C-alpha positions as CSV (number, residue, x, y, z in Angstrom):
1,M,111.2,75.2,112.6
2,L,108.5,76.4,110.2
3,L,107.8,74.5,107.1
4,I,106.8,76.6,104.1
5,Y,105.2,75.5,100.9
6,C,106.4,77.1,97.6
7,P,103.5,77.1,95.2
8,Y,105.9,77.3,92.2
9,C,108.2,74.4,93.2
10,E,105.3,72.6,94.8
11,I,107.3,71.5,97.7
12,E,107.4,72.1,101.4
13,R,110.8,73.2,102.7
14,A,112.4,74.5,105.9
15,E,112.0,78.2,106.7
16,T,115.8,78.8,106.2
17,E,115.2,78.5,102.4
18,F,112.8,81.5,102.5
19,H,112.8,85.2,103.2
20,C,109.8,87.2,104.3
21,G,109.2,90.3,102.3
22,G,106.6,91.9,104.5
23,E,102.9,92.7,104.0
24,A,101.4,91.5,100.7
25,H,99.2,93.4,98.3
26,I,100.7,96.8,98.8
27,A,99.6,98.9,95.8
28,R,101.9,101.5,94.2
29,P,100.5,104.9,93.6
30,S,98.5,104.7,90.4
31,D,100.1,107.8,88.9
32,P,103.6,108.1,90.3
33,E,104.2,111.5,88.6
34,K,101.2,113.0,90.5
35,A,101.8,111.2,93.8
36,T,102.4,113.4,96.8
37,D,105.0,112.9,99.4
38,D,102.3,111.6,101.7
39,D,101.3,109.0,99.1
40,W,104.9,107.8,98.8
41,V,105.3,107.6,102.6
42,E,102.1,105.5,102.8
43,F,103.3,103.2,100.0
44,L,106.9,102.8,101.2
45,Y,106.6,102.8,105.0
46,M,103.2,102.4,106.4
47,R,102.1,98.8,107.2
48,S,99.1,97.4,109.1
49,N,101.3,95.1,111.3
50,T,98.3,92.9,112.0
51,K,98.1,90.7,115.1
52,G,96.4,87.6,113.8
53,I,95.7,86.6,110.3
54,A,97.8,88.5,107.7
55,A,98.8,88.1,104.0
56,E,102.6,88.3,103.5
57,R,105.1,88.2,100.6
58,W,107.7,85.4,100.8
59,R,110.6,84.6,98.5
60,H,112.0,81.1,98.0
61,I,115.7,82.3,98.0
62,H,117.3,78.9,98.1
63,G,115.0,77.4,95.5
64,C,113.2,78.9,92.5
65,G,113.9,82.5,93.7
66,R,110.3,83.5,93.1
67,F,108.1,85.6,95.2
68,F,104.7,84.2,96.4
69,N,102.1,85.1,99.0
70,A,101.1,83.3,102.2
71,V,98.5,83.8,104.8
72,R,99.9,83.3,108.3
73,D,98.6,83.7,111.8
74,T,101.2,86.1,113.3
75,V,100.3,85.0,116.8
76,S,100.9,81.2,116.4
77,D,103.1,81.3,113.2
78,K,100.8,78.8,111.6
79,F,100.5,79.2,107.8
80,L,96.9,78.9,106.5
81,T,97.5,79.0,102.8
82,F,100.0,79.8,100.1
83,Y,99.3,81.3,96.6
84,K,101.3,82.6,93.6
85,A,102.1,86.3,93.2
86,G,99.4,88.0,91.2
87,D,96.7,85.7,92.4
88,P,93.9,87.5,94.3
89,R,94.2,87.6,98.1
90,P,91.9,84.9,99.7
91,D,89.2,85.9,102.1
92,L,91.1,86.4,105.3
93,E,88.0,86.4,107.5
94,A,86.9,83.0,106.0
95,L,90.4,81.6,106.6
96,A,90.3,82.8,110.2
97,R,86.9,81.1,110.8
98,E,88.2,77.9,109.3
99,A,91.3,78.1,111.6
100,G,89.0,78.6,114.6
101,K,90.1,82.2,115.2
């Protein structure tokens, strides 16, 4: 079982309390009225699907209900850090070096 830390509740709980929302830091088209179909396809469907260190959105569904971000190694399932939604993404390369990847 994975243990996940919620940066809002400031507690570590079982993964069954959380839901993964996919890749973090996906930016909407800056001007939706002028966005092409290809822009919308890119925003809605295209993901990097990284093998290794990746930033993900998570939601504490059985707790505070808030979204937050986490950096996880998708190979080992080990979480490297957690941070609140809206905070800048940490340096993934530096986190990978610290984790020995």
